[in-house]
C-alpha positions in Angstrom: 59.5 51.0 219.4 59.5 48.9 216.3 57.3 45.8 216.6 55.5 47.1 219.7 51.9 46.2 220.5 50.0 49.5 221.0 46.6 50.2 222.5 44.5 53.1 224.0 46.1 56.5 223.5 49.3 55.7 221.6 52.0 58.3 222.3 54.5 59.0 219.6 57.5 61.1 220.6 61.1 61.7 219.6 63.4 64.4 218.3 64.7 65.8 215.0 68.1 67.4 214.6 69.0 69.1 211.4 71.0 72.2 210.4 68.1 73.3 208.2 65.8 73.7 211.2 62.4 72.0 211.7 59.2 73.8 210.7 56.7 70.9 211.0 56.4 67.3 212.0 53.4 65.3 210.8 52.4 61.9 212.1 51.8 59.2 209.4 49.8 56.0 209.9 50.0 53.6 207.0 51.5 56.4 204.9 48.6 58.8 205.4 49.0 62.1 207.4 47.1 62.1 210.7 47.9 65.4 212.3 50.9 67.6 213.2 53.0 66.9 216.3 53.8 69.4 219.0 57.3 70.5 218.2 60.1 72.5 219.9 60.0 70.4 223.1 63.0 70.6 225.4 65.3 67.6 225.3 68.4 68.2 227.6 69.4 64.5 227.0 69.7 65.2 223.3 71.6 68.5 223.9 74.1 66.6 226.0 74.5 63.8 223.5 74.8 66.1 220.4 76.4 69.2 221.9 77.7 70.4 218.6 74.2 71.4 217.5 74.1 74.0 220.4 75.9 77.2 220.3 75.7 77.3 216.5 73.5 79.6 214.4 70.6 77.2 214.6 69.9 76.3 218.3 66.4 75.0 219.0 64.5 72.5 221.1 64.5 69.3 219.0 61.7 67.3 220.7 58.3 66.5 219.4 55.3 64.6 220.8 51.8 63.6 219.6 49.5 60.6 219.8 46.7 58.7 218.1 43.8 56.6 219.3 44.2 52.9 218.6 40.4 52.6 218.5 40.4 54.6 215.3 42.2 51.8 213.5 41.6 48.1 212.9 43.4 45.5 215.0 46.5 44.2 213.5 49.7 45.5 211.8 50.1 49.1 210.9 53.0 51.4 209.8 54.0 54.5 211.7 56.3 57.3 210.7 56.8 61.0 210.7 57.0 63.5 207.9 59.4 66.3 208.6 59.1 69.6 206.8 62.3 71.6 207.2 62.6 75.4 207.4 63.8 75.5 203.8 60.7 73.5 202.7 62.6 70.2 202.2 60.5 67.2 203.2 61.6 63.8 204.5 60.0 60.8 206.0 61.8 59.5 209.1 61.4 56.8 211.8 59.2 54.4 209.9 58.3 51.2 211.8 55.6 48.6 212.1 53.4 48.2 215.2 50.6 45.9 216.1 47.3 47.7 217.1 45.2 46.0 219.8 41.7 47.4 220.3 40.6 45.1 223.2 43.1 46.0 225.9 42.4 48.7 228.5 45.2 51.2 229.0 46.2 52.8 232.3 46.2 56.6 232.3 48.9 58.5 230.6 50.3 61.9 231.5 53.2 63.7 233.0 54.4 65.4 236.1 55.5 68.9 235.0 56.3 70.4 238.4 58.5 69.5 240.1 60.6 69.4 237.0 62.4 66.4 235.6 66.2 66.8 235.9 66.7 64.5 232.9 64.8 66.9 230.7 65.5 70.3 232.2 68.9 69.7 233.8 67.9 71.0 237.2 66.6 69.6 240.5 64.1 71.6 242.4 64.5 72.9 245.9 61.0 73.7 247.2 59.6 75.5 250.2 56.3 76.6 251.6 53.2 75.8 249.4 54.5 74.2 246.3 52.3 73.5 243.2 52.4 69.9 242.0 51.3 70.2 238.4 50.8 68.0 235.4 48.3 66.3 233.2 46.5 63.0 232.8 44.5 61.4 230.1 42.7 58.1 229.7 40.7 56.7 226.8 37.9 55.6 229.2 38.2 58.6 231.6 39.8 59.4 234.9 37.9 57.9 237.9 36.2 60.5 240.1 34.6 60.6 243.5 32.9 63.2 245.7 34.2 64.8 248.9 32.9 64.6 251.6 31.9 61.0 250.9 28.2 60.6 250.0 27.5 64.3 249.3 25.6 65.6 246.2 27.4 68.3 244.2 24.1 69.3 242.6 22.6 70.4 245.9 25.5 71.0 248.3 27.9 73.9 247.6 30.5 72.3 249.9 30.5 69.1 247.9 33.4 68.8 245.4 34.1 66.3 242.6 37.6 65.0 243.0 39.5 63.0 240.4 41.5 60.0 241.6 44.8 61.7 240.9 46.8 61.1 244.1 49.8 63.1 245.2 52.3 61.1 247.2 55.2 62.2 249.4 57.7 59.4 250.1 55.2 56.8 248.9 52.3 58.0 251.1 49.2 59.5 249.6 48.8 63.0 251.0 45.9 64.4 248.9 44.0 64.5 245.6 44.8 66.9 242.9 42.3 69.4 241.4 41.2 68.1 238.0 40.4 68.9 235.3 42.2 72.1 234.5 42.8 73.7 231.1 45.8 72.4 229.2 45.8 73.7 225.6 49.3 72.5 225.1 48.2 68.9 225.8 45.3 69.3 223.4 47.8 70.5 220.8 49.9 67.3 221.3 46.9 64.9 221.5 44.3 66.3 219.1 42.5 62.9 218.8 41.6 62.9 222.5 38.4 64.9 223.3 39.3 65.5 227.0 42.9 66.6 226.3 42.0 70.3 226.6 40.7 69.8 230.1 43.4 67.3 231.3 45.5 69.4 233.7 45.8 68.8 237.5 47.3 70.7 240.4 47.7 70.2 244.1 49.2 72.9 246.3 51.4 70.8 248.6 52.3 72.4 252.0 55.9 71.3 252.3 56.3 73.1 255.7 54.6 70.1 257.4 57.6 67.8 256.5 61.1 67.7 257.6 63.7 69.6 255.6 65.8 67.5 253.3 65.4 65.0 250.5 61.9 63.8 249.7 60.2 62.1 246.7 57.0 63.6 245.2 55.0 61.2 243.0 51.6 61.4 241.3 49.4 58.3 240.6 46.2 58.4 238.4 43.4 55.9 238.2 41.0 55.3 235.3 37.3 54.2 235.5 38.3 50.6 234.9 40.5 50.5 238.0 43.9 50.6 236.3 46.4 53.0 237.7 49.8 54.3 236.8 52.4 56.6 238.4 52.7 59.6 236.1 56.0 60.7 237.5 58.3 60.8 240.5 60.8 63.5 241.4 63.5 63.6 244.1 63.4 67.1 245.6 64.7 69.0 248.6 62.4 70.7 251.0 63.9 73.9 252.4 61.6 75.6 254.9 62.4 78.2 257.4 61.3 81.6 258.7 62.6 83.4 255.6 60.9 81.1 253.1 57.4 81.1 254.6 56.3 84.6 253.7 52.7 85.4 252.6 51.7 84.7 249.0 48.9 85.5 246.7 47.9 87.0 243.4 46.3 90.0 241.7 43.3 88.6 239.8 42.1 91.9 238.3 43.1 93.9 236.4 45.0 91.7 234.1 48.7 92.7 233.4 49.0 95.4 230.7 45.4 96.5 231.3 44.3 100.0 230.3 42.7 102.0 233.1 40.6 104.8 231.7 39.3 108.1 233.2 36.3 110.1 232.0 38.4 113.2 231.7 42.1 114.0 231.4 41.8 117.7 232.3 44.6 118.0 234.9 44.5 120.7 237.4 41.6 119.5 239.4 37.9 118.9 238.9 35.4 121.3 240.4 34.9 119.1 243.5 38.4 117.5 243.6 36.8 114.7 245.6 37.8 111.1 245.4 35.0 108.7 244.3 33.0 111.7 243.1 29.9 111.1 241.0 30.9 110.7 237.4 34.4 109.7 238.1 35.7 106.4 236.5 36.4 103.9 239.3 38.3 100.8 238.5 39.0 97.9 240.9 41.9 95.8 242.0 41.1 92.4 243.4 42.9 89.2 244.4 43.8 87.1 247.3 46.6 86.6 249.8 47.4 83.9 252.4 49.9 83.9 255.2 51.8 80.7 255.4 54.1 81.7 258.3 55.3 79.1 260.7 55.0 81.3 263.8 51.6 80.1 264.9 51.3 82.9 267.5 51.3 85.4 264.7 49.7 83.5 261.9 47.4 85.6 259.7 47.3 88.7 257.4 47.2 92.0 259.3 46.8 94.4 256.4 47.0 94.6 252.6 48.4 97.7 250.8 47.8 98.8 247.2 50.9 100.5 245.7 51.2 102.6 242.6 54.8 102.8 241.3 55.9 101.8 244.8 53.9 104.5 246.6 51.1 103.7 249.0 47.7 104.3 247.3 45.2 102.5 249.6 45.5 100.3 252.7 43.0 98.0 254.3 44.2 99.2 257.7 43.0 102.8 257.1 40.8 103.0 254.0 38.3 100.1 254.4 34.8 101.4 254.1 31.4 101.4 252.3 31.2 102.8 248.8 27.7 103.3 247.5 28.8 103.2 243.8 29.7 99.5 244.3 27.2 98.8 247.1 29.8 97.1 249.2 32.8 97.7 251.4 36.0 98.5 249.4 39.7 98.8 250.2 39.2 95.8 252.5 40.6 92.3 253.2 38.7 89.3 254.2 36.3 88.7 251.4 35.0 85.2 250.8 37.1 83.1 248.4 35.8 79.6 248.4 37.8 79.0 245.2 41.0 79.6 247.0 39.9 77.4 249.9 39.3 74.7 247.3 42.9 75.1 246.1 44.5 75.5 249.5 42.4 73.5 252.0 45.2 73.3 254.5 44.8 77.0 255.3 41.1 76.7 256.2 39.7 80.0 257.3 42.7 82.0 256.1 42.1 80.7 252.6 38.3 81.0 252.7 38.5 84.7 253.7 41.6 85.6 251.7 40.1 88.1 249.2 41.0 91.8 248.9 39.2 94.5 246.9 40.4 98.0 246.2 38.5 100.8 244.4 40.8 103.0 242.3 39.4 106.4 241.2 41.3 107.0 237.9 39.9 110.5 237.4 41.1 111.4 240.9 44.6 110.0 240.2 45.0 111.9 236.9 43.2 115.2 237.6 43.7 115.8 241.3 46.9 113.9 242.2 48.5 114.7 238.9 49.6 111.2 238.0 50.8 111.1 234.4 49.2 109.1 231.7 51.1 106.0 230.5 52.8 103.0 232.0 52.6 102.4 235.7 52.9 99.5 238.1 50.3 98.3 240.5 51.6 96.1 243.4 50.1 94.5 246.5 52.0 94.6 249.7 51.1 92.4 252.7 51.8 92.7 256.4 51.2 89.9 258.8 50.5 89.6 262.5 54.1 88.7 263.1 55.8 92.0 264.3 59.2 90.8 263.3 58.3 90.0 259.6 58.6 93.0 257.3 55.8 93.6 254.8 56.3 91.9 251.4 55.1 92.6 247.9 53.3 89.4 246.8 52.4 90.5 243.2 53.0 93.4 240.7 51.5 94.1 237.3 52.1 96.7 234.6 49.0 98.9 233.7 
């Protein structure tokens, strides 16, 4: 605001509406360009206030955000503004104001709670169930305070010792856990280029909402800096909606990446001399990932089998095809591989998370030349069955290859 005293990481945000469209917003300090702002940010409040700008030939998200470090400037009065370059190359300076820079004041962390979403920005209120990712970012000029877990451990010598940032997730005002931090956030780095730690400023905690009563709750996130200052980065009123139907298994295909190309050593359809799967010389790709059962029926908790599907047709199943493959020197087409990274993200599922990995071996030559699968686009999917005999198997992830 005009006349404000600013310190630490000084956030500069706003919006620009113009029929010409906005190509660039540049931050100015004392008339000199500093860097470009991150533009095309959603602003539902602006959309509601200026509805005539939407539904026309030039709809766009009008918000922008950026920042500068107060420590880069001398204490005292400075002038801020933005230089807007429109899509037709017109240029205008807007929002000029005078602020007082203070370099001796410590600032509490800044950041945002991205998930659950902010109804004021996105126009929706989240209904959540099962394991819900609480996601956002946090920055501090002096750094986010960290600690080790378990208390007193040494991460350099103990593989079970983790460094946790003091970014606390709260439900209805009670701290329920620490978020994983730092995580990559290139969008934050784009908005805050002066802050070296901005690229690794993301946090996430996977909150198990099934341990709470259904209905209205408040999720908040609080961050602490190394000087002992804290701030609540955001609070969201949400509705927990858990039941048998919403607590299905979940997981992810880690490899291959979507749109990957799976190659064979030969495309001579009609059968190789041996026609054997996993034959010497065949090109074998792998499909790996993880899956966790979050079912609320404790008698039947756990994954029973994992199926690999190609275009909806069963290709491999851990229930029938798990076995040793000398080419890989390990068991393939199996479930239960160690995934300490998943345990770190989902500690509430203990052994299920630690042993949540699956690994399938896919003989591409066998698919093309013996089974006659055509070259081109296909879909790989992973289907999971649980110990609960009444819950049908569900597809937890699908990718094009």
